[in-house]
BASELO-216828 format. One record per residue (C-alpha): residue in three letters; x, y, z. Coordinates in steps of 0.1 Angstrom, whole numbers, plus 5000, padded with zeros to 4 digits. Layout:
alaXYZ;...
//
This chain:
met142073256287;ser141272906297;gln139072676276;pro136772386287;gly138772076297;gly139771786275;ser142371516270;glu144571376244;glu146471046242;leu149471016219;val151670726210;leu155270856204;ala158370706189;ser160970616216;asp163270866200;phe164671196213;gly163471356181;val159971376195;leu160971596225;asp160471926206;arg156971826197;val156271716233;asp157472056245;glu155072226220;leu152172016231;ala152772076268;met152772456261;gln149672436239;tyr147572246265;gly148972436294;arg147672756277;leu144272596272;ala144272536309;gly144872906315;phe148472896327;asp150773196323;asp154373186309;gly156173106342;pro154072796351;leu153972696314;met157772676313;glu157772456344;ile154972236330;ala156872196297;ile160172106315;ala158371846336;val156671686306;val159771676285;glu161671516315;ala158971256320;val159071156283;thr162871156283;asn162770926314;ala160370686296;ile162670676266;val165870626286;his164870426316;gly161670256305;asn162470176269;lys166270166273;cys166570376242;asp165070096221;glu163570276191;ser161369976183;lys159270066214;thr156870346219;val155970596247;arg152270666255;met151471016268;arg148071126280;ile147471496287;glu144371606306;trp143571976312;glu140772196325;pro140872546338;gly143672566363;met144672196360;phe147172006339;gly147571636342;leu150071396326;thr150471026324;val153470866306;his153870496301;
//
């Protein structure tokens, strides 16, 4: 069942160790937006890929840098910004 919308912004270490947590968060907020298992898996894959790209291509695997991730959700909508 979907919940009212919201958003959360996180500052993550530029480290592949954060990817499991990123996957969990994508699933959590996707559920709040009312998505079923199929779309949830696709959302989680896309979110993990976006953060991975920020670590590899944006930060050049420099662990002294961070990745900012903003998730927005409302019933039937999931938005992501990574920088």
